[in-house]
Residue, then its C-alpha position, 0 to 999 in steps of 0.5 A: m393147939d388143942f393139946n388135950q384134944d377136947g375140941d376147943f382152944d380155951d385151955a391154959d397154954e393152948l395159945i402157943f404163939s402171937n405177934f403183931g407187925q407188918s412183916a413176916v413173923s416167926g417164933t418157937f413153942s414147946v409141946p407140954s409133956s401132958a399133951l395127948n398123943g395122936l392127931t391134934r388140931l393146930r389153928v392159925a389165925m391172922s387179921f388186919a389191925i385187930v387181934p383175931g378172936c371168936g366170931d367174925f372179924p373184918e379182914g383176915e383168915v383162919e386155917d386149921y391143920c392136923v399135927t401128930v403129937t408123939g412123946g406125950v401121954d396116950p389118950v385115956c377114954d374118960a367114962s366118968s364124965p358126961v359129954a359137954g359142949l353141945a350145939s346145934t345148927v339148923g340149916a336148909s337141908e340138915v340139922v348138924l348136932t355137935w359136941n366136944p369129942v371124947p378122946a379115945s372114944v370108939g363111938c357115940q349115940v344121940s338120943g332125941g325127939p320132939v320135946p319131951s321125947f328121947s325115943r329116936k336114936v342115932r349111933q355112929l362108930g369111929a374114933n372121937i366122934s363129935s357130930v351127927s347130921i340129921p336130914a331136915s326133911i325128916l323132921t316135922p316143925g316143932t322143938y326138939n331136945w337131944k342128948v349124947n353119950c359116947a362109948c369108951a369100949i364096946t367089947p368085951s363089955l360096953v363102957l358108956t359115959p353118962d348122958s350129957a345135959v339136954d340141948t334143944f333146937s327148933i324146926p320152923s314150919s314154913r321152911l319144913a313145909s317147903s323142904a318136905a314138898q321137894d322130896d316125894k319119897p316117904f321113906h329112906l332106908s339104910a341097913a348094916a350087919n355086924n356079927h349077925t346083928l342087923t341095924v336098920n335106920l329108917e327115916a319116915f315122914a309119917a307114923a305107921q305100923q309096917v313090916i321089915l322083911v329079910t330075904d335071901m338072894l333068891g327072894r325067900p323070906v328068912y325074917r319078917g317082923a312088924v315095927a312101929v314107925a314114928p315120924g323122923l329117924n327110927y332105929f331098929e336092931i334085929d338078931l339074925a344069929s340063926l342065918s348063915s353067912g352070905i348076902y341078903l336083902v332088907a326090905y321095908l313094906q308099906d301096906g304090903e307093898l315094897v317101899g325101899s330095900a338095901p343089901i347086907i352081908l352077914p360075915 
């Protein structure tokens, strides 16, 4: 059981039961007083003839369960230490970046790009975030480096962990050429608003100098700004404090023509 909620089962006393035999087994264990309160992962592994360990084994099964711990220690977000446990998995359709979750964190930010750039950023809000998925179709062939930090608090002030160590992954040219050819959309646009700050995530296949346009529901422009778009994932924040609450449309213009749009609601 992952008593300290660090995303692994490698710590002392986290192996809570083991047995060997050919019939049903049972046993008991004690939850240490230092265990963190909240949802905790419990892993059960069984294999034939050999002790199950990391990686594959010939025959057996591994299952994870969520267990709620009470009566322990309330998690405290540690902003003094960098995030650890970075790993990357390059698949046919996506690249999954993972790290050890930071207990009690409220969000994380991944910074990365083609070596040596860290200009592209992906932010995710939520408790104990530990992964992000990047569509492979927006990544050009080459070697990418990335790092992550997490937030212990956002309001009333921002409290961030230090940047993690740097990890890398590679995108092979042959697979990317095939993947990109299957997608005839040059851009993918998503937008969200929080406290009148507009967050725009724009995934592009080519560099460009283009325009982000915000209109009201009658089509009247209320914001227009030029942006420099790089190949891959782009992230922009736009201050819309001057606008009243309501529904708006965020549009991306390429050479003066509408490429994509997304609705937003300003509270």
